[in-house]
C-alpha positions in Angstrom: 6.9 10.9 -43.3 4.3 13.6 -43.9 4.3 17.1 -42.2 1.4 16.0 -40.1 3.3 13.0 -38.9 6.3 15.2 -38.1 4.2 17.5 -36.0 2.6 14.6 -34.1 6.1 13.0 -33.5 7.3 16.4 -32.1 4.3 16.7 -29.8 4.7 13.1 -28.6 8.3 13.8 -27.6 7.4 16.7 -25.3 7.8 15.7 -21.6 5.4 17.3 -19.2 6.0 15.4 -15.9 9.6 16.2 -15.1 10.5 17.5 -11.6 10.0 21.3 -11.6 13.2 23.4 -11.3 11.4 26.1 -9.3 9.8 25.8 -5.9 6.8 28.2 -5.6 6.1 26.9 -2.2 9.1 28.8 -1.0 8.2 32.0 -2.8 8.1 35.2 -0.8 7.6 38.5 -2.5 10.2 41.0 -1.2 8.6 44.2 -2.3 8.4 47.7 -0.9 4.7 48.4 -1.5 5.1 52.0 -0.1 1.7 51.9 1.7 0.0 49.7 4.3 -2.1 46.8 3.1 -5.4 48.4 4.1 -4.6 51.5 2.0 -3.8 49.3 -1.0 -7.0 47.4 -0.7 -9.0 50.6 -0.4 -7.4 51.8 -3.7 -8.1 48.6 -5.5 -11.7 48.7 -4.3 -12.3 52.3 -5.3 -10.5 51.9 -8.6 -12.5 48.8 -9.4 -15.8 50.5 -8.6 -15.4 54.1 -9.5 -13.2 54.1 -12.6 -15.4 51.9 -14.8 -18.5 53.8 -13.8 -17.2 57.3 -14.7 -18.3 58.8 -18.0 -15.8 58.7 -20.9 -15.0 62.4 -20.6 -14.6 62.5 -16.8 -10.8 62.3 -16.9 -10.6 65.1 -14.3 -12.4 63.0 -11.7 -10.1 60.0 -12.4 -7.0 62.1 -12.2 -8.3 63.6 -8.9 -8.8 60.1 -7.5 -5.3 59.1 -8.5 -3.8 62.2 -6.9 -5.8 61.5 -3.7 -3.9 58.2 -3.5 -0.5 59.8 -4.1 0.0 60.0 -7.9 1.7 63.0 -9.4 -0.6 64.0 -12.3 0.0 67.1 -14.4 -2.7 69.4 -15.9 -4.8 68.4 -18.9 -4.1 64.7 -18.5 -6.6 62.3 -20.1 -7.1 58.9 -18.5 -9.7 56.6 -19.9 -12.2 54.7 -17.6 -10.8 51.3 -18.4 -7.2 52.2 -17.6 -5.7 50.6 -14.5 -2.9 51.7 -12.2 -1.6 49.2 -9.6 0.1 51.6 -7.1 -0.9 55.3 -7.8 1.8 56.5 -5.3 4.4 55.1 -7.7 3.1 57.0 -10.7 4.0 60.3 -12.3 2.4 61.7 -15.4 3.4 65.1 -17.0 1.0 67.7 -18.5 -1.4 66.9 -21.3 -0.5 63.2 -21.6 -3.1 60.6 -22.6 -3.6 57.1 -21.1 -5.8 55.1 -23.4 -8.4 52.4 -23.0 -7.4 49.2 -21.2 -3.9 50.4 -20.5 -2.4 48.6 -17.5 0.3 50.3 -15.5 1.7 47.5 -13.3 4.0 49.7 -11.3 5.4 47.6 -8.5 8.3 50.1 -9.0 8.1 53.8 -10.2 6.7 54.7 -13.5 7.3 58.2 -14.9 5.6 59.4 -18.0 6.5 62.7 -19.5 4.4 65.6 -20.9 2.4 65.4 -24.2 2.9 61.6 -24.3 0.4 59.1 -25.5 0.1 55.5 -24.1 -2.4 53.9 -26.5 -5.0 51.3 -25.8 -4.2 47.9 -24.4 -0.5 48.7 -23.8 1.0 47.2 -20.7 3.8 48.8 -18.6 5.3 46.1 -16.4 7.9 47.0 -13.7 8.1 43.5 -12.2 9.5 40.1 -13.3 11.1 37.0 -11.7 14.7 35.7 -11.4 14.7 32.5 -13.4 18.1 31.6 -11.9 16.5 31.6 -8.4 14.8 28.3 -7.3 12.2 30.3 -5.4 11.3 32.5 -8.4 12.5 35.7 -6.7 10.7 38.9 -7.6 12.7 41.6 -9.4 11.5 45.1 -10.1 12.9 48.2 -11.9 11.3 51.5 -12.9 10.1 52.6 -16.3 10.8 56.1 -17.6 9.0 57.4 -20.7 10.0 60.9 -22.0 8.1 63.9 -23.3 6.3 63.7 -26.6 6.5 59.9 -26.9 3.8 57.9 -28.7 3.5 54.3 -27.6 1.0 52.8 -30.1 -1.7 50.2 -29.2 -1.0 46.9 -27.6 2.7 47.4 -26.7 4.5 45.7 -23.8 7.1 47.9 -22.0 9.4 45.9 -19.7 11.0 46.8 -16.4 14.0 49.0 -16.5 13.2 50.5 -19.9 13.7 54.1 -20.7 12.1 55.6 -23.9 13.6 58.9 -24.9 11.7 62.1 -25.8 9.8 62.3 -29.1 10.2 58.6 -29.9 7.4 56.5 -31.5 6.9 52.9 -30.6 4.9 51.0 -33.2 1.8 48.9 -32.5 2.2 45.6 -30.8 5.9 46.1 -30.0 7.7 44.3 -27.2 10.1 46.8 -25.7 12.7 44.9 -23.6 15.6 47.4 -23.9 15.8 51.2 -23.7 15.2 53.2 -26.9 16.9 56.6 -27.4 15.1 59.9 -28.1 13.9 60.9 -31.6 13.5 57.4 -33.0 10.9 55.3 -34.7 11.0 51.7 -33.4 8.8 48.6 -33.6 8.8 44.9 -33.5 9.1 41.9 -31.2 11.6 42.5 -29.8 11.4 46.2 -30.5 14.2 47.6 -32.7 15.0 51.1 -34.0 13.9 51.5 -37.6 14.9 55.0 -38.3 15.6 58.4 -36.8 12.8 60.9 -36.3 13.3 64.7 -36.8 11.1 67.7 -36.1 10.7 68.2 -39.9 8.7 64.9 -39.9 5.9 66.7 -38.0 
């Protein structure tokens, strides 16, 4: 049997029509949104309209808008126009940190980002998931904490409950499912520590 025949046989053996083990009809999101629904809709509307229209170097305006909706944003923070924040009132960013193009902070739970930290373009911080052992696909959330002086390179996924220690570097396109200590260089899918990082490396 050729390799092509093997692939076809494997595809033909895949069952699509079994009874589902989860019941999305019974799904109810148990989530403390922290604000009333009208306030959330107002934020989504303003973020969708104002953020994309602001000039590239108008980070101060974007930071002010986030602060207006409850975010704690330090001085000198750079946030690009295509970045998105789900719930600003659950976000804290320290001084002089950068949030790059198309970064998505899906903060159903708290996200705290330290000072002088870079979250590079297309990275996704996700504080929510679902319990696969629950028939109704129960929502689960946990905060994300990112320390001072961290660089999360482009297109990384940071999962709920993760802590990344100060002065650690996460390589591009990494999937961070577990916490990473401080002063490390780590990358991969799943992300693993590659080596230690010292001040002399600067």
